[in-house]
C-alpha positions in Angstrom: -0.2 0.2 0.0 1.4 3.2 -0.5 1.7 6.1 1.6 -1.5 8.4 2.3 -0.4 12.0 1.1 -1.3 15.1 2.6 -1.0 18.5 1.7 0.7 19.5 5.4 3.4 17.3 4.2 4.2 19.9 1.1 6.7 22.4 2.3 6.2 25.0 -0.6 4.6 25.1 -4.7 7.6 23.1 -5.6 6.5 20.3 -3.5 2.7 19.8 -5.0 2.8 17.3 -7.0 2.5 16.6 -10.8 -1.3 14.5 -11.2 -3.4 15.4 -7.6 -6.7 15.3 -7.3 -8.6 15.4 -4.4 -11.7 13.6 -3.5 -13.0 16.9 -2.0 -13.4 17.6 -4.9 -14.8 14.5 -6.9 -17.7 14.9 -4.4 -18.0 17.9 -5.3 -17.6 17.1 -9.4 -20.6 14.0 -8.5 -23.1 16.6 -6.0 -23.6 18.6 -9.3 -23.4 15.5 -11.8 -26.6 14.6 -9.2 -28.5 17.5 -8.7 -28.3 18.3 -12.8 -29.0 14.9 -14.6 -30.5 13.2 -10.4 -31.7 9.7 -11.5 -31.4 9.8 -14.9 -28.0 8.7 -13.9 -29.1 5.7 -12.3 -31.0 3.9 -15.5 -28.8 5.2 -18.6 -31.9 7.6 -19.9 -32.0 10.1 -22.6 -34.4 12.0 -20.2 -32.9 14.1 -17.5 -34.4 13.9 -14.0 -32.4 16.3 -12.1 -33.2 19.9 -10.9 -31.9 22.9 -11.6 -29.3 25.1 -9.1 -32.2 27.1 -8.2 -34.8 24.4 -6.6 -31.3 23.2 -4.8 -30.6 26.0 -3.4 -34.1 25.7 -2.1 -34.4 22.4 -1.1 -30.7 22.5 0.9 -31.9 26.2 2.6 -29.1 28.1 1.1 -28.7 30.7 -0.9 -27.9 29.5 -5.0 -24.4 31.7 -4.9 -23.5 29.8 -1.7 -24.8 26.2 -3.2 -23.0 28.1 -7.0 -19.8 27.2 -5.1 -20.0 24.2 -3.4 -20.9 22.5 -6.8 -17.9 24.6 -7.8 -16.1 23.1 -5.5 -14.7 26.2 -3.3 -16.3 25.4 -0.8 -16.3 22.3 0.9 -20.0 20.0 0.9 -20.8 18.7 3.8 -22.4 15.9 4.8 -25.9 17.1 5.5 -25.6 19.1 2.0 -25.1 15.4 0.5 -27.8 14.3 2.1 -30.6 16.7 1.5 -29.3 16.7 -2.4 -29.7 12.7 -2.9 -33.5 13.3 -1.2 -34.0 16.3 -3.6 -32.6 13.8 -6.7 -34.3 10.7 -5.4 -31.4 9.2 -4.8 -29.5 7.4 -2.3 -26.3 8.1 -0.4 -24.8 4.7 -1.5 -25.3 6.1 -5.2 -23.7 8.8 -4.1 -20.4 7.0 -2.3 -20.6 4.6 -5.6 -20.2 7.1 -8.2 -17.5 9.3 -5.9 -15.6 5.9 -6.1 -15.7 5.9 -9.2 -13.9 8.4 -10.7 -11.3 8.4 -7.9 -10.8 4.5 -9.4 -10.8 6.3 -12.6 -8.0 8.6 -11.6 -5.8 6.3 -9.9 -6.2 4.0 -13.5 -4.5 7.3 -15.1 -2.1 7.2 -12.3 -2.9 10.5 -10.6 -2.2 10.6 -6.7 -5.6 11.3 -4.5 -5.7 13.3 -1.7 -8.3 14.1 0.8 -7.9 17.4 0.9 -9.1 20.3 -0.8 -7.2 21.7 -3.7 -7.4 24.7 -5.7 -8.7 23.8 -9.5 -5.0 25.3 -11.1 -3.5 22.1 -8.6 -6.5 19.4 -9.2 -5.5 17.9 -12.5 -9.6 16.5 -12.8 -10.4 19.9 -12.4 -7.6 20.5 -14.6 -8.3 18.9 -17.2 -12.5 20.5 -17.1 -11.0 23.4 -17.3 -9.2 22.9 -20.0 -11.7 20.9 -22.1 -14.8 23.3 -21.5 -12.6 26.2 -22.1 -10.9 24.6 -25.4 -13.8 22.8 -25.9 -16.3 26.8 -26.4 -13.2 28.2 -28.3 -13.6 25.6 -30.9 -17.6 26.1 -30.9 -17.0 29.9 -31.4 -14.5 29.2 -33.9 -16.7 27.4 -35.9 -19.8 29.1 -35.9 -16.9 32.0 -37.1 -15.6 29.8 -40.0 -19.3 28.7 -40.7 -20.6 32.1 -40.7 -17.8 33.4 -42.9 -18.4 29.8 -45.5 -15.1 29.1 -44.5 -15.7 25.8 -43.3 -16.5 23.6 -45.2 -13.3 23.6 -47.4 -11.9 21.9 -44.2 -11.0 18.5 -43.9 -11.2 16.7 -40.8 -7.7 16.3 -41.1 -7.6 20.3 -40.9 -10.6 20.5 -37.9 -8.5 17.8 -35.7 -5.4 20.0 -36.3 -7.4 22.8 -35.3 -8.9 21.8 -32.1 -6.1 20.7 -31.1 -3.6 23.7 -31.9 -6.9 25.3 -30.4 -6.9 22.9 -27.0 -2.9 23.6 -26.9 -3.9 27.8 -26.9 -6.5 27.5 -24.2 -4.1 25.3 -22.2 -1.1 28.7 -22.5 -3.3 31.0 -21.6 -5.5 29.6 -18.1 -1.7 29.0 -17.1 -0.7 32.5 -18.0 -3.8 33.2 -15.8 -3.6 30.6 -13.5 0.4 30.4 -12.8 1.9 27.8 -10.6 3.8 30.1 -7.8 3.6 30.8 -3.9 0.1 32.6 -4.3 -1.3 29.5 -5.0 0.6 28.0 -2.8 -0.7 29.7 0.0 -4.3 30.1 -0.9 -4.5 25.8 -0.6 -3.1 26.2 3.0 -5.6 28.4 3.6 -8.5 27.0 2.2 -7.3 23.8 3.9 -7.1 25.9 7.9 -11.2 27.2 6.2 -12.0 23.5 6.2 
């Protein structure tokens, strides 16, 4: 069995390993999925049984802004939040836990290390990967819409489309790394998050 990794063992940003994922952030991802898709996650149905953020916030007795911070992983999720959300979305706590464990195992299969403390998105490989994919896909879709409007899209081959997508993803990584540097300020933010949790 490998030694458990703990945030407190890191003395500087240089000690933070690559490919690390926070189980607390995984729980936030599952929290959002349960809210958005509800019991359709159980049935693999095309019909969505989730609830919107307003309904979820009301069910948990929270302001929408507070609920949004739980979903984004900005705030730690309490067991009571999970329990009330599962009840509101007609899924069991066991199912919620199974979903967290599934993503933990998928992360381990990728060679990522799991920590139990919270990490800011820039240091969490799963959140970072999701952010890169979302932003690069949005940029790709915007570029394609512009090309279609300008009538230049039809001349692109599948190979050129794939190259464009790859280039836009690389550009997105560079842009996001500039906006979110791995520096001492980020390291201190991580320490602060865990002192407050």
